[in-house]
C-alpha positions, -999 to +999 in steps of 0.1 A: -360+348-152-373+314-164-356+298-195-385+290-220-364+274-249-382+240-249-414+256-247-407+281-279-392+252-297-422+227-294-446+257-302-427+258-336-431+222-338-468+219-334-476+249-356-455+234-385-470+228-416-459+192-418-460+162-394-435+157-370-414+125-376-404+108-346-368+106-340-357+128-373-339+154-353-325+128-327-307+111-360-290+141-372-283+152-338-247+148-324-240+149-290-207+152-278-199+126-250-170+115-231-169+079-239-140+074-214-162+079-186-179+045-192-152+027-200-144-004-179-110-011-159-096-040-179-081-073-163-045-061-161-029-062-124+002-040-128+007-021-096+005+014-104-012+032-075+006+045-043-001+024-014-029+033+007-024+040+043-042+009+053-019-015+035+011-001+051-007-003+080-016-041+078+019-044+061+037-030+098+011-051+117+026-081+098+062-070+106+066-062+071+085-032+070+112-017+051+145-021+070+184-030+062+199-056+084+229-043+071+227-012+091+227-027+123+252-047+114+275-018+106+269+005+134+273-027+157+306-032+140+318+005+145+305+010+179+328-025+188+356-011+175+350+023+190+346+004+220+378-014+216+398+020+209+389+036+244+377+007+266+400-024+259+431-007+280+411-002+309+392-038+307+428-054+302+439-036+334+408-047+353+412-083+341+451-085+352+441-068+385+414-096+386+438-123+381+465-109+401+441-109+434+426-139+429+460-157+426+477-139+453+451-145+476+446-181+463+476-197+488+464-178+520+428-190+513+442-224+511+463-226+539+432-212+560+418-246+550+448-269+560+450-272+521+415-286+513+390-257+501+353-264+507+329-267+480+308-233+491+341-217+492+353-225+455+314-218+442+319-181+462+354-176+445+341-187+412+310-165+415+328-135+428+352-139+394+321-143+372+306-108+388+337-092+380+341-106+344+301-094+339+307-061+353+341-058+332+319-065+299+290-046+309+297-017+285+299-039+255+267-056+264+248-025+268+262-010+236+250-041+220+217-040+229+213-003+227+225-001+191+201-031+179+173-013+194+180+025+184+192+013+148+156-005+145+133+023+159+152+046+138+145+026+107+108+017+114+094+033+146+079+019+176+053-004+166+048-037+189+028-063+170+031-104+178+017-114+142+055-118+130+059-146+158+025-164+149+032-199+130+027-200+092+019-232+074+027-215+040+062-211+049+067-245+047+050-245+011+083-260-007+071-242-044+070-211-021+106-218-010+120-225-045+103-193-055+122-174-029+157-190-035+158-176-073+137-143-066+153-112-073+157-107-036+179-133-035+199-123-064+204-085-046+216-105-019+239-124-035+257-095-053+257-076-020+275-104-002+300-105-034+305-067-029+308-067+006+334-095+006+355-078-022+354-041-006+364-055+026+393-079+013+406-044-006+403-026+025+422-050+049+448-058+024+455-020+015+458-013+051+477-044+064+498-040+034+507+001+045+512-016+081+535-044+069+569-031+087+551-025+117+538-060+118+571-076+111+587-057+144+561-073+163+586-103+170+612-078+185+588-058+207+585-064+244+550-081+253+533-046+266+545-027+237+534-059+211+498-057+226+498-019+221+508-021+185+487-050+179+456-026+196+464-001+172+464-020+141+432-042+146+414-010+155+426+011+123+416-021+102+385-021+120+372+015+114+379+011+079+361-018+077+334-002+097+333+027+075+330+005+041+306-012+057+285+018+066+285+030+027+272-006+022+245-004+042+234+031+032+230+014-004+209-013+010+191+008+032+182+031-005+170-003-018+152-019+006+133+014+011+127+016-027+119-023-033+094-021-001+077+009-018+073-011-051+061-041-032+035-024-019+021-006-046-017-016-056-032-024-087-068+000-095-085-031-090-071-037-052-079-001-048-114-007-054-119-035-034-101-022-006-123+010-010-151-017-006-142-035+022-138-002+045-173+010+036-184-022+050-196-058+050-199-064+005-227-085+015-246-058+038-242-032+015-254-052-017-284-061+003-288-024+012-284-014-024-306-042-034-333-028-011-329+012-020-331-001-057-363-018-049-377+011-033-365+037-062-383+013-086-415+012-070-417+049-066-405+051-102-433+026-117-460+042-094-452+075-113-448+060-148-487+070-157-483+102-155-454+100-184-464+118-217-441+093-238-417+066-234-392+065-259-375+030-268-341+013-279-363-007-287-358-037-271-329-030-247-336+003-231-370+027-224-370+062-211-406+078-198-406+116-203-432+139-187-437+177-194-456+203-176-451+235-194-466+254-165-442+241-140-410+229-158-386+243-181-377+209-201-393+178-199-382+152-169-368+119-168-392+102-147-386+065-152-361+044-173-345+009-177-328-014-196-337-054-205-362-068-182-371-032-165-374-014-200-400-045-208-419-039-180-418+001-183-435-005-218-460-030-204-472-002-182-471+027-205-492-001-230-518-004-199-520+035-195-520+043-231-491+060-231-474+064-262-442+046-273-420+058-295-388+041-312-358+060-312-325+044-310-302+070-306-323+095-285-331+063-262-295+058-258-285+093-253-313+100-225-302+067-205-269+070-203-267+108-199-302+122-180-308+109-140-342+101-131-358+132-116-333+156-139-344+175-167-330+168-204-301+185-216-303+216-238-289+195-270-315+173-269-344+200-268-352+195-306-353+161-307-373+156-274-398+184-289-404+166-323-418+134-303-435+152-283-454+170-312-458+140-326-475+125-296-498+156-290-509+155-324-521+117-322-537+126-285-554+152-300-540+177-276-530+205-303 
């Protein structure tokens, strides 16, 4: 069923015994508006927004990720002492056999060449020794590479980027260098270094004090027994230091994650700018938007001669209304504009003998709340009906 409230209100105005006064009802009318909707973003640069996927992806491409070097060092230290604990005895035996075999074969080799070894023979002996040394040391080398690779992979996942290797002249800026020296990051690193020294020092002192009897007995032990005792002391101390280092590394990792997240946060303006950039080139978008506005403005101005009334601010705003009782429930805004466009609307209205009514509150409400082509809201029926009744009487339509 069609809503004809506006038609009833307009009929009541036109049949009333007194002449309607333009704007009378609009000045008494209160229209609730959400003023926060019209508020603009302040100039503040506080980072309150969560980082976008694009910003995190760009930072990752630049090599800027949340990771802790302490994790690598702590895990490497723990792995080193584990290898020392389980592989050093075997490694010592292999080196002993290597040297024993080399020195046992050396007299026979010298005698074979009548006391003068050729250069080629010496090179072969050295090369064979180096190959054996590399073979014995391979577990340590492989473990070191694997730990460095895995710890970084676990922290930052797999991502290949050459940008961190590109030279940046901004890094040579002395002012930026001074800022980095006195930054909060450097203060945290200083505190962390002092904490590492103190904690590791305490652990080493406590452990060595507990083993002082064994240390004093080293002077009276045979060589093999002495080496075995030293091996146990070094491994025991190293494992404790590594565990303390792991705790420090865990704290550092949590801090680095938190700091990275805070650094990646964005201001509201950055979020808006990123959205604009993702949508396309701002200049191209601006030209497209300008052409669309021009086309819309041309259509609006071509429909303007059909308006029943133009309501003004009076100088800054102009809103043109049209009402067809047979086809519309309420008047429709067919044109509106501010400043120069408002002047143009009034000019066209004057050329087409369209009444121009000054009503500041109503003009502002219509301009801010009703789009072109939309019907006026029910809250404005009374005010607009009052003006249309006045216009109809002037035109002799009632």
